Residue frames relative to the residue before (quaternion, step in Angstrom):
aa qw qx qy qz dx dy dz
M 1.0000 0.0000 0.0000 0.0000 0.00 0.00 0.00
S 0.4658 -0.6846 0.4767 0.2950 3.53 -1.03 0.63
S 0.6099 -0.5892 0.3993 0.3486 3.52 -1.24 0.38
D 0.5370 0.6093 -0.3928 0.4314 3.58 1.30 -0.39
T 0.6376 0.5254 -0.3265 0.4592 3.59 1.00 -0.77
D 0.6628 0.5189 -0.3054 0.4452 3.51 0.99 -0.91
I 0.6248 0.5199 -0.3320 0.4787 3.62 1.05 -0.76
S 0.6969 0.4636 -0.3134 0.4484 3.64 0.70 -0.94
I 0.6282 0.5278 -0.3405 0.4592 3.61 1.00 -0.70
S 0.6839 0.4838 -0.2976 0.4579 3.55 0.85 -0.90
S 0.6084 0.5514 -0.3580 0.4445 3.65 1.12 -0.53
Y 0.6630 0.4774 -0.3151 0.4829 3.61 1.13 -0.54
N 0.6407 0.5462 -0.3387 0.4200 3.65 1.15 -0.21
E 0.3289 0.7492 -0.5161 0.2535 3.59 1.09 0.57
D 0.4711 -0.6694 0.4935 0.2939 3.53 -1.10 0.72
Q 0.6796 -0.5166 0.3481 0.3875 3.57 -1.30 0.39
G 0.6386 0.5578 -0.3340 0.4118 3.56 0.94 -0.73
S 0.6701 0.4685 -0.3054 0.4881 3.59 0.96 -0.80
K 0.6202 0.5223 -0.3799 0.4452 3.64 0.97 -0.56
I 0.6480 0.5255 -0.3185 0.4501 3.59 0.97 -0.84
I 0.6573 0.5023 -0.3022 0.4736 3.57 1.01 -0.85
Q 0.6575 0.5070 -0.3125 0.4615 3.58 0.99 -0.79
R 0.6713 0.4611 -0.3153 0.4871 3.60 0.94 -0.80
S 0.6417 0.5113 -0.3552 0.4479 3.67 0.93 -0.62
R 0.6276 0.5037 -0.3513 0.4786 3.61 1.08 -0.49
E 0.6480 0.5132 -0.3197 0.4632 3.58 1.02 -0.73
A 0.7968 0.0719 0.0127 0.5998 3.61 0.90 -0.89
P 0.1787 -0.8567 0.4743 0.0954 3.62 0.16 1.20
F 0.6289 0.5631 -0.3329 0.4202 3.57 1.19 -0.43
V 0.5503 0.6378 -0.3967 0.3647 3.57 1.21 -0.42
P 0.6861 0.4534 -0.3143 0.4743 3.64 0.79 -0.77
V 0.6142 0.5136 -0.3480 0.4877 3.59 1.08 -0.67
G 0.6474 0.4979 -0.3368 0.4685 3.64 0.90 -0.74
M 0.6601 0.5130 -0.3204 0.4454 3.55 0.96 -0.75
A 0.6020 0.5477 -0.3192 0.4855 3.53 1.20 -0.71
V 0.6705 0.4839 -0.3052 0.4723 3.60 0.91 -0.86
V 0.6089 0.5286 -0.3408 0.4835 3.61 1.04 -0.65
A 0.6790 0.4958 -0.3033 0.4486 3.51 0.83 -0.99
Y 0.6355 0.5103 -0.3185 0.4840 3.62 1.05 -0.81
G 0.6503 0.5037 -0.3353 0.4594 3.64 0.92 -0.78
L 0.6641 0.4886 -0.3287 0.4607 3.61 0.94 -0.75
Y 0.6045 0.5547 -0.3345 0.4637 3.55 1.12 -0.72
R 0.7067 0.4451 -0.2589 0.4852 3.54 0.90 -1.01
L 0.5695 0.5672 -0.3836 0.4547 3.64 1.16 -0.36
K 0.6497 0.5034 -0.2985 0.4852 3.53 1.10 -0.86
N 0.8063 0.2389 -0.0851 0.5344 3.59 0.79 -0.94
R 0.2358 0.8140 -0.5005 0.1770 3.64 0.80 1.01
G 0.4416 -0.7123 0.4656 0.2842 3.54 1.15 -0.08
N 0.7920 -0.3049 0.2193 0.4814 3.63 -0.94 -0.80
T 0.4452 0.6935 -0.4719 0.3135 3.64 1.19 0.13
K 0.5019 -0.6345 0.4980 0.3124 3.58 -1.04 0.89
M 0.6263 -0.5689 0.4098 0.3409 3.48 -1.31 0.65
S 0.6544 0.5248 -0.3093 0.4479 3.60 0.96 -0.86
I 0.6499 0.5014 -0.3182 0.4743 3.57 0.95 -0.80
H 0.6399 0.5220 -0.3189 0.4651 3.59 0.99 -0.86
L 0.6837 0.4772 -0.2926 0.4682 3.59 0.85 -0.91
I 0.6025 0.5424 -0.3496 0.4695 3.62 1.05 -0.53
H 0.6421 0.5033 -0.3110 0.4875 3.59 0.97 -0.85
I 0.6564 0.5070 -0.3229 0.4558 3.59 0.82 -0.91
H 0.6542 0.5218 -0.3124 0.4496 3.56 0.96 -0.99
V 0.6621 0.4967 -0.3165 0.4633 3.64 0.92 -0.81
A 0.6560 0.4996 -0.3193 0.4670 3.56 0.97 -0.80
A 0.6236 0.5205 -0.3385 0.4750 3.62 1.02 -0.72
Q 0.6492 0.5138 -0.3150 0.4640 3.56 0.90 -0.85
G 0.6705 0.4942 -0.3139 0.4557 3.59 0.92 -0.82
F 0.6146 0.5236 -0.3454 0.4783 3.57 1.08 -0.68
V 0.6802 0.4843 -0.3166 0.4500 3.62 0.79 -0.80
V 0.6599 0.4774 -0.3281 0.4785 3.55 0.92 -0.75
T 0.6305 0.5046 -0.3410 0.4812 3.67 0.99 -0.65
A 0.6710 0.4888 -0.3192 0.4571 3.62 0.88 -0.82
M 0.6566 0.4864 -0.3102 0.4858 3.63 1.02 -0.72
T 0.6313 0.5299 -0.3425 0.4510 3.59 1.05 -0.63
L 0.6527 0.5047 -0.2982 0.4800 3.59 1.03 -0.86
């Protein structure tokens, strides 16, 4: 076998952690967005006496603010 095949096969054997780190370097807003979504889901579960519609409006406004800030930067 040629050494080119060995190099291409070894490049596919990356672990999951290095892929996540590489992708976060390419697009730094993706992990931040995932964290915001995770926080929103957490707050949805523990929203207390707040109505669902009010909670979703707050999440929507927060997401819009994040997008505007990301586009401005």
